[in-house]
Backbone bond lengths (Angstrom), bond angles and torsions (degrees), N, CA, C in turn:
res aa  C-N    CA-C-N  psi(-1)  N-CA   C-N-CA  omega(-1)  CA-C   N-CA-C  phi
1 M - - - 1.485 - - 1.471 102.78 -
2 K 1.324 119.10 126.90 1.381 128.29 175.65 1.567 107.94 -90.74
3 K 1.310 115.29 143.40 1.439 122.68 -178.25 1.487 112.76 -136.56
4 G 1.393 112.15 134.84 1.475 113.66 167.76 1.533 101.81 -103.60
5 L 1.249 120.94 160.78 1.477 120.95 -178.18 1.533 109.19 -133.40
6 L 1.227 112.30 127.74 1.476 119.73 174.57 1.559 106.70 -110.23
7 I 1.276 112.14 124.55 1.449 119.11 -178.67 1.543 106.76 -105.31
8 L 1.314 111.15 120.47 1.517 117.20 179.62 1.580 103.36 -106.08
9 G 1.275 116.40 107.05 1.389 116.99 176.50 1.529 110.55 -80.68
10 A 1.391 114.72 141.74 1.432 119.95 -177.44 1.485 104.93 -109.31
11 I 1.315 112.91 -157.69 1.472 121.33 -171.28 1.564 110.29 -81.72
12 F 1.358 110.73 138.60 1.483 116.19 -176.41 1.480 111.91 -138.64
13 A 1.298 120.79 160.21 1.484 122.29 170.02 1.573 106.94 -119.14
14 S 1.284 112.97 132.00 1.495 114.17 -177.87 1.564 109.16 -97.77
15 A 1.253 111.57 154.01 1.498 117.30 178.57 1.519 111.28 -97.05
16 I 1.329 119.89 -3.17 1.372 125.47 -176.75 1.558 112.97 -132.48
17 S 1.277 122.02 144.04 1.490 115.79 -179.72 1.490 104.98 -78.26
18 F 1.440 111.14 161.51 1.451 119.66 -169.41 1.562 113.60 -101.46
19 G 1.310 112.73 158.46 1.449 133.27 -178.18 1.506 117.63 -22.87
20 Q 1.251 114.15 84.94 1.409 124.98 167.44 1.512 109.08 -92.40
21 E 1.250 120.24 -29.52 1.553 126.82 -171.94 1.529 109.59 -132.22
22 A 1.346 109.29 153.90 1.514 117.25 173.56 1.563 108.38 -68.13
23 S 1.196 115.90 156.68 1.445 127.88 175.79 1.479 114.42 74.19
24 E 1.240 116.73 10.65 1.519 122.49 177.87 1.564 111.50 -84.00
25 L 1.247 117.20 137.01 1.500 122.82 170.47 1.470 110.28 -112.56
26 H 1.389 114.69 131.51 1.388 121.47 -174.18 1.562 108.57 -129.93
27 M 1.267 118.05 145.77 1.447 125.46 175.72 1.526 110.96 -114.77
28 R 1.314 117.08 138.68 1.363 125.27 170.98 1.522 114.67 -120.71
29 V 1.245 115.33 145.95 1.549 117.96 170.41 1.476 103.20 -122.20
30 R 1.400 116.26 133.37 1.483 116.97 -176.92 1.545 105.19 -153.70
31 A 1.382 114.40 169.59 1.415 120.50 166.42 1.466 110.84 -92.13
32 T 1.345 115.77 138.78 1.553 123.22 -175.98 1.442 107.12 -130.16
33 G 1.325 117.83 137.17 1.362 126.68 172.28 1.524 110.02 -89.71
34 V 1.293 118.69 120.08 1.535 118.70 174.66 1.525 109.13 -103.08
35 V 1.362 112.28 118.95 1.379 122.96 -175.06 1.445 114.56 -118.46
36 P 1.329 117.29 88.02 1.471 116.78 -177.13 1.495 114.74 -64.62
37 M 1.380 114.91 143.34 1.538 118.85 174.13 1.590 103.99 -108.84
38 E 1.231 114.89 112.23 1.456 120.13 -172.03 1.536 106.73 -76.30
39 D 1.396 110.82 148.70 1.439 124.34 173.01 1.491 103.67 -150.39
40 A 1.300 121.27 97.65 1.381 123.63 -171.21 1.560 110.60 -138.93
41 K 1.309 116.79 154.13 1.456 126.52 170.31 1.540 110.51 -116.00
42 I 1.292 110.68 125.19 1.480 115.49 179.84 1.571 103.33 -113.07
43 E 1.331 115.70 103.88 1.512 119.96 -172.67 1.499 103.91 -82.39
44 A 1.273 115.74 151.16 1.527 126.99 169.10 1.596 112.22 77.80
45 I 1.290 119.31 -44.71 1.441 117.80 -174.36 1.507 112.25 -110.74
46 G 1.393 118.17 -1.11 1.382 118.56 -179.00 1.537 122.56 67.50
47 G 1.236 124.70 -166.43 1.410 126.63 175.28 1.543 114.81 92.25
48 N 1.338 114.76 -175.81 1.435 122.33 -179.26 1.503 109.84 -120.98
49 V 1.310 115.70 169.62 1.439 121.45 177.01 1.586 108.84 -110.39
50 A 1.284 118.26 137.55 1.430 123.93 175.10 1.555 105.26 -121.25
51 V 1.397 117.18 135.71 1.391 125.84 179.05 1.478 109.78 -126.47
52 T 1.388 117.90 130.92 1.454 119.60 177.18 1.477 114.25 -62.19
53 N 1.298 115.47 154.09 1.435 125.98 170.15 1.505 108.96 -84.53
54 N 1.314 122.48 160.21 1.450 123.86 177.61 1.534 111.76 -149.41
55 L 1.308 117.06 145.24 1.434 126.22 175.62 1.552 107.53 -107.31
56 I 1.401 110.28 118.83 1.543 109.04 -175.50 1.490 107.84 -129.59
57 P 1.330 116.57 166.53 1.409 120.23 166.37 1.496 111.45 -70.44
58 E 1.279 123.03 150.90 1.491 125.28 179.03 1.445 110.83 -144.24
59 I 1.225 119.33 153.30 1.505 126.48 -179.93 1.534 101.60 -128.54
60 D 1.349 113.69 142.23 1.517 120.09 170.02 1.430 109.10 -145.31
61 F 1.364 106.60 154.23 1.403 118.54 179.87 1.594 110.38 -119.09
62 T 1.249 118.26 130.94 1.416 120.25 -177.60 1.606 106.04 -125.95
63 Y 1.401 111.50 125.44 1.502 120.49 178.76 1.536 102.24 -112.53
64 Y 1.400 112.45 126.29 1.422 116.43 176.80 1.451 110.19 -91.85
65 I 1.336 116.50 116.45 1.562 123.60 177.04 1.401 108.78 -72.51
66 T 1.314 117.57 -45.16 1.506 125.32 173.30 1.421 106.46 -131.15
67 K 1.362 122.36 178.13 1.426 125.15 173.93 1.511 114.25 -51.93
68 N 1.418 110.82 -37.88 1.516 114.33 -168.55 1.613 105.59 -103.76
69 I 1.294 123.97 -20.18 1.455 122.26 -173.54 1.489 112.18 -112.78
70 A 1.292 117.47 129.02 1.430 120.09 -178.42 1.584 113.13 -139.65
71 A 1.327 117.17 158.36 1.370 121.92 -179.85 1.577 104.11 -111.10
72 E 1.307 120.93 135.19 1.417 124.58 -177.99 1.561 110.97 -122.95
73 L 1.214 120.55 132.58 1.463 124.54 173.59 1.541 109.38 -112.90
74 I 1.311 119.68 115.05 1.440 125.77 -178.65 1.556 108.76 -98.80
75 L 1.406 116.18 129.33 1.407 119.58 -178.57 1.460 108.73 -133.28
76 G 1.351 116.46 137.03 1.463 125.87 176.48 1.419 109.67 -178.25
77 T 1.356 118.55 166.76 1.503 123.19 -179.93 1.484 105.35 -137.55
78 S 1.279 116.51 151.28 1.558 120.17 -177.03 1.533 108.20 -150.12
79 K 1.349 106.08 149.11 1.520 117.96 179.12 1.477 108.91 -104.22
80 H 1.419 113.26 138.01 1.454 117.28 -177.81 1.608 111.11 -133.08
81 E 1.210 122.55 143.83 1.405 126.46 169.10 1.483 110.40 -89.36
82 V 1.209 119.48 145.13 1.491 125.87 -173.43 1.545 110.41 -126.11
83 V 1.292 118.10 127.68 1.534 119.72 -177.16 1.533 103.50 -133.93
84 A 1.394 114.66 140.50 1.478 122.12 172.03 1.522 103.27 -93.17
85 V 1.301 116.14 121.97 1.528 121.79 -176.15 1.549 110.20 -109.03
86 N 1.312 114.42 152.30 1.497 119.89 175.79 1.460 111.69 50.28
87 T 1.288 119.58 48.78 1.474 124.95 174.28 1.453 108.41 -93.71
88 A 1.327 123.70 173.92 1.370 127.50 172.86 1.542 115.83 -64.55
89 L 1.359 109.14 -21.26 1.476 117.57 177.16 1.459 113.65 -102.63
90 G 1.333 119.05 12.88 1.476 122.67 -178.04 1.523 108.91 87.72
91 N 1.272 118.69 -159.05 1.439 125.25 177.04 1.499 114.78 -85.48
92 L 1.285 118.08 127.44 1.424 124.81 -174.88 1.468 115.23 -119.94
93 D 1.332 119.71 125.16 1.438 126.00 176.81 1.579 108.05 -71.55
94 L 1.340 115.34 116.63 1.419 121.24 -177.17 1.582 112.14 -99.15
95 G 1.335 114.01 2.28 1.413 119.03 176.03 1.550 113.17 96.61
96 R 1.318 116.74 -153.74 1.493 119.71 -174.08 1.535 102.75 -132.37
97 V 1.411 109.09 163.81 1.424 117.68 -179.71 1.531 106.01 -152.40
98 M 1.305 116.00 144.79 1.505 117.99 174.55 1.472 107.36 -101.78
99 L 1.402 112.89 146.68 1.437 123.83 178.21 1.500 113.11 -114.04
100 L 1.264 121.45 135.95 1.451 125.06 163.61 1.446 109.94 -120.83
101 P 1.388 114.42 103.24 1.505 119.43 -175.65 1.487 114.01 -107.65
102 P 1.374 123.58 65.72 1.355 123.01 176.98 1.603 109.06 -53.94
103 T 1.333 112.25 139.21 1.454 119.44 179.38 1.563 110.98 -130.81
104 L 1.295 117.72 136.07 1.463 123.38 179.85 1.499 106.98 -120.73
105 N 1.322 115.50 114.90 1.475 123.50 178.39 1.439 113.54 -115.91
106 V 1.351 112.98 152.42 1.461 122.72 170.78 1.583 105.63 -107.55
107 Q 1.248 117.83 124.81 1.462 123.43 -175.27 1.507 113.12 -113.26
108 Y 1.299 116.52 145.50 1.466 123.57 170.61 1.567 107.11 -112.17
109 H 1.263 119.62 119.19 1.447 128.06 -177.68 1.454 111.31 -103.10
110 L 1.383 118.02 132.85 1.412 124.66 175.23 1.495 109.90 -108.83
111 Y 1.337 119.85 157.23 1.412 124.69 -178.31 1.608 109.62 -131.95
112 P 1.347 115.98 67.93 1.480 119.12 -173.64 1.564 111.30 -72.96
113 T 1.312 116.74 -30.59 1.575 119.83 178.58 1.430 107.89 -134.77
114 K 1.354 122.39 175.43 1.471 125.24 174.77 1.444 112.57 -63.05
115 N 1.379 117.35 -35.26 1.484 120.66 -170.54 1.644 111.67 -105.47
116 L 1.263 121.18 -20.47 1.442 121.93 -171.14 1.572 104.33 -106.60
117 K 1.331 115.76 130.50 1.467 123.03 -175.45 1.562 109.78 -138.13
118 P 1.413 117.87 80.48 1.394 119.61 -179.09 1.591 109.59 -76.96
119 Y 1.311 113.97 159.16 1.514 121.78 179.92 1.495 109.17 -150.86
120 V 1.321 114.17 157.86 1.441 125.28 172.49 1.483 105.38 -131.74
121 G 1.384 114.37 144.55 1.434 120.16 -177.16 1.503 113.30 -146.25
122 A 1.288 117.81 155.84 1.519 123.18 174.54 1.526 108.62 -146.86
123 G 1.243 115.03 152.40 1.436 119.69 -175.51 1.455 115.46 -172.43
124 I 1.378 115.95 -158.50 1.493 124.71 -173.69 1.521 109.27 -127.55
125 N 1.260 116.12 142.39 1.422 121.14 177.56 1.562 110.50 -128.28
126 Y 1.354 117.52 143.58 1.465 122.84 -179.61 1.479 102.09 -126.98
127 T 1.414 118.46 108.50 1.436 121.74 177.86 1.532 111.14 -91.03
128 I 1.303 115.53 124.90 1.453 123.71 177.94 1.515 109.75 -110.71
129 F 1.303 115.34 127.07 1.467 124.53 177.37 1.528 112.82 -98.08
130 Y 1.320 114.02 132.87 1.490 118.33 179.86 1.540 113.65 -151.76
131 D 1.247 116.15 172.63 1.501 119.53 179.53 1.466 117.86 49.66
132 Q 1.328 115.10 54.20 1.418 120.41 175.44 1.493 114.64 -68.36
133 G 1.325 116.56 136.08 1.388 123.27 175.65 1.502 115.15 -114.57
134 Q 1.219 121.67 147.71 1.498 128.16 178.32 1.495 114.02 -66.05
135 G 1.302 115.48 144.76 1.552 117.72 174.65 1.466 104.48 -83.95
136 K 1.373 109.69 170.96 1.531 120.91 -179.56 1.476 108.00 -114.55
137 G 1.302 114.53 166.46 1.516 118.78 175.51 1.459 112.55 90.83
138 R 1.411 112.12 -133.39 1.480 120.24 -170.98 1.544 112.99 -85.96
139 N 1.256 120.40 39.52 1.448 125.82 -172.97 1.552 110.65 -85.52
140 A 1.207 123.15 8.84 1.440 124.31 176.17 1.484 109.41 -62.92
141 A 1.327 117.23 -23.60 1.526 116.19 -175.64 1.607 104.48 -90.36
142 V 1.210 121.46 -7.54 1.589 122.47 178.90 1.556 102.77 -103.31
143 T 1.303 110.69 114.48 1.563 118.50 -174.90 1.537 108.73 -90.68
144 S 1.336 115.93 -28.96 1.499 117.47 -179.11 1.544 111.23 -163.83
145 V 1.276 115.64 150.09 1.449 122.69 171.48 1.535 107.66 -124.30
146 D 1.321 115.60 123.30 1.442 117.71 -179.43 1.530 108.27 -110.80
147 Y 1.297 113.93 136.86 1.529 119.44 177.97 1.517 105.92 -113.83
148 K 1.278 114.73 145.02 1.465 121.34 -176.16 1.527 108.75 -118.48
149 N 1.355 122.15 117.33 1.384 120.72 171.98 1.528 111.25 -52.91
150 N 1.243 120.55 150.83 1.379 121.48 -175.61 1.535 117.32 -153.17
151 V 1.285 113.39 148.00 1.537 120.98 174.88 1.447 115.38 -90.55
152 G 1.247 123.71 137.06 1.417 125.14 176.05 1.514 111.25 -142.95
153 F 1.278 116.01 178.72 1.475 120.71 -178.60 1.541 108.48 -110.18
154 G 1.322 119.15 150.54 1.397 129.51 178.70 1.518 110.28 -119.20
155 F 1.337 114.15 140.84 1.471 121.20 172.09 1.408 107.70 -132.54
156 Q 1.351 117.75 146.08 1.440 122.76 177.30 1.568 114.76 -133.97
157 L 1.264 116.10 148.84 1.430 123.33 168.72 1.505 108.66 -146.25
158 G 1.334 114.19 122.42 1.481 114.10 -172.74 1.584 108.27 -161.58
159 F 1.310 110.09 -174.18 1.439 118.17 173.61 1.536 112.74 -157.66
160 D 1.265 114.75 155.30 1.457 125.88 175.81 1.550 104.30 -110.39
161 Y 1.373 115.01 132.69 1.484 118.15 173.08 1.520 105.86 -118.78
162 K 1.366 114.60 126.98 1.446 121.15 -178.48 1.485 114.96 -74.49
163 I 1.302 117.60 118.25 1.493 121.43 177.90 1.554 103.22 -88.64
164 N 1.329 119.86 -52.83 1.433 126.54 177.08 1.421 107.94 -150.20
165 D 1.386 118.51 -172.39 1.444 120.60 -171.27 1.514 113.20 -65.66
166 K 1.396 117.24 -23.00 1.473 121.09 -178.81 1.503 117.10 -113.38
167 L 1.344 117.91 3.24 1.431 121.08 -167.87 1.537 106.89 -139.32
168 Y 1.335 113.89 127.14 1.521 122.08 175.66 1.507 114.38 -127.73
169 W 1.292 117.37 151.22 1.477 120.77 174.08 1.455 101.44 -105.24
170 N 1.330 114.63 136.38 1.497 123.15 -179.66 1.486 110.67 -125.82
171 V 1.293 115.87 147.00 1.473 127.74 169.33 1.480 107.74 -136.72
172 D 1.306 120.68 127.24 1.368 126.25 -175.21 1.532 111.14 -144.76
173 V 1.297 114.70 133.88 1.487 119.26 177.84 1.510 105.84 -125.75
């Protein structure tokens, strides 16, 4: 099963102030929505694959190369339920799988005001599948599910809003 991965960053609070200077390394902890985009072949019985979305804790590290340019590494892991839908045998529970989708982005940060710091980023993602679990119910017809690690692209648009010198509000899509 090939997967693309879209990471939707949610709201986070940072423990460190953000990128005023080059050579700074910052860490963020935030909630991230993992929304898999399925691309699968179901041989013999037809149908499509549906994979659940998940909200997970995530950690990322941002290194400021210059005041405006940074590299960000996003790390988190998520659990998903997988179902074959609309097959000749009906809907089939294919089990669960864990995803590890590390993403490396290059960001460009703007500083339009003292407190608002919007940014845009783009990068690469490599999704690793692990810890497969068996489905329940009528899965006697399903003899195997194969997951294929896959490379994808990531894009970001977000902003940091300064609450105080050590705390920021972040929204990132």
